[in-house]
C-alpha positions as CSV (number, residue, x, y, z in Angstrom):
1,M,10.7,-24.8,-8.7
2,Q,7.5,-26.2,-10.3
3,F,5.3,-24.5,-7.7
4,E,7.1,-21.1,-8.3
5,A,6.7,-21.5,-12.1
6,Q,3.1,-22.4,-11.8
7,S,2.3,-19.6,-9.4
8,R,4.1,-17.1,-11.7
9,H,2.1,-18.3,-14.6
10,Y,-1.2,-18.0,-12.7
11,F,-0.5,-14.5,-11.5
12,Q,0.7,-13.3,-14.9
13,N,-2.3,-14.8,-16.7
14,Y,-4.9,-14.1,-14.1
15,P,-4.3,-10.5,-12.8
16,G,-5.9,-10.2,-9.3
17,A,-5.7,-13.9,-8.6
18,K,-5.8,-14.9,-5.0
19,F,-3.8,-17.9,-3.6
20,F,-4.5,-19.8,-0.4
21,V,-2.9,-22.7,1.4
22,I,-5.7,-25.1,2.5
23,E,-5.1,-26.2,6.1
24,S,-6.7,-28.9,8.1
25,G,-5.8,-28.5,11.8
26,Q,-2.3,-27.0,11.6
27,E,-1.2,-28.8,8.5
28,G,-1.2,-27.6,4.9
29,V,-3.3,-30.1,2.8
30,G,-3.8,-28.3,-0.4
31,R,-4.0,-25.1,-2.4
32,L,-6.6,-22.9,-4.0
33,Y,-6.2,-20.2,-6.7
34,Y,-9.2,-18.2,-7.9
35,V,-9.9,-14.8,-9.4
36,H,-13.0,-12.5,-9.4
37,W,-14.0,-11.2,-12.9
38,T,-16.8,-9.0,-13.8
39,R,-19.3,-11.8,-14.6
40,E,-17.7,-14.8,-12.9
41,I,-15.4,-16.2,-10.3
42,R,-12.9,-18.5,-12.0
43,V,-11.4,-21.3,-9.9
44,I,-8.0,-21.5,-11.4
45,D,-6.6,-24.4,-9.5
46,I,-7.7,-26.4,-6.5
47,A,-5.8,-29.4,-5.2
48,L,-5.8,-31.5,-2.1
49,L,-3.3,-34.0,-0.9
50,P,-4.6,-37.6,-1.3
51,E,-5.1,-38.0,2.4
52,A,-7.2,-34.9,2.6
53,R,-9.6,-35.9,-0.2
54,N,-13.1,-37.2,0.4
55,Q,-13.4,-35.5,3.8
56,G,-15.6,-32.6,2.7
57,I,-12.8,-30.0,2.5
58,G,-13.0,-29.4,-1.2
59,G,-16.8,-29.3,-1.0
60,M,-16.8,-26.7,1.7
61,L,-14.3,-24.5,-0.3
62,I,-16.4,-24.7,-3.5
63,Q,-19.6,-24.1,-1.5
64,N,-18.0,-21.0,-0.1
65,I,-17.0,-19.8,-3.6
66,L,-20.6,-20.5,-4.8
67,A,-22.1,-18.6,-1.9
68,D,-19.8,-15.6,-2.7
69,A,-20.8,-15.8,-6.4
70,R,-24.5,-16.1,-5.5
71,A,-24.3,-13.0,-3.3
72,A,-22.5,-11.1,-6.1
73,G,-24.8,-12.4,-8.9
74,K,-21.8,-14.1,-10.7
75,L,-21.2,-17.4,-12.3
76,V,-18.4,-19.8,-11.2
77,S,-16.2,-21.6,-13.7
78,I,-13.4,-24.1,-13.6
79,H,-11.3,-26.2,-16.0
80,V,-11.4,-29.9,-15.2
81,E,-9.4,-32.6,-17.0
82,K,-11.8,-34.9,-18.9
83,N,-10.5,-38.0,-17.1
84,N,-10.7,-36.5,-13.6
85,P,-13.2,-38.3,-11.4
86,A,-13.9,-34.9,-9.8
87,I,-16.2,-34.1,-12.7
88,A,-19.0,-36.0,-11.0
89,F,-18.4,-34.0,-7.8
90,Y,-18.7,-30.7,-9.8
91,Q,-21.8,-31.9,-11.6
92,R,-23.4,-32.7,-8.2
93,L,-22.8,-29.1,-7.2
94,G,-24.5,-27.8,-10.4
95,F,-21.5,-27.4,-12.8
96,T,-22.0,-28.3,-16.4
97,P,-19.5,-28.6,-19.2
98,I,-19.9,-25.6,-21.5
99,E,-16.8,-25.8,-23.7
100,D,-14.4,-28.5,-24.9
101,K,-10.9,-27.3,-24.3
102,G,-9.1,-30.5,-25.6
103,V,-8.0,-32.4,-22.5
104,Y,-10.2,-30.1,-20.3
105,W,-13.8,-29.2,-20.0
106,L,-14.6,-25.6,-19.1
107,M,-17.4,-26.2,-16.5
108,E,-19.7,-23.5,-15.2
109,C,-22.3,-23.1,-12.5
110,N,-24.9,-20.4,-12.0
111,P,-25.3,-20.5,-8.2
112,V,-28.2,-18.1,-8.5
113,L,-30.2,-20.8,-10.3
114,S,-28.7,-23.7,-8.5
115,A,-29.9,-24.5,-5.0
116,P,-27.1,-25.0,-2.5
117,V,-26.1,-28.7,-2.4
118,T,-24.4,-30.5,0.4
119,P,-21.7,-32.4,-1.4
120,A,-21.1,-36.0,-0.8
121,S,-17.5,-36.8,0.1
């Protein structure tokens, strides 16, 4: 029920959002929601199961989104909880905090200005 409520919220508040199940082999290991806007691609939600983390899966997904944004001349943005260790991961990829949203940072990357980075797991 929580997944359904969350999905409903995302699709109502982010018209045109896309949802993907992240698979490794034949198993679902995470989820990704994102939306293309005029000036940016917003990563709404990305989550991996603990056993799928630190294997380069998230890095590959974000690199693909950055490549799409670079080709379209768009920015990429994401909200990240301030206590989330993934902040360092996003900073390595060129994201910087641009707005304090209480418990979240709104982080943004301009992939046109940032050179592609191979993320460390």
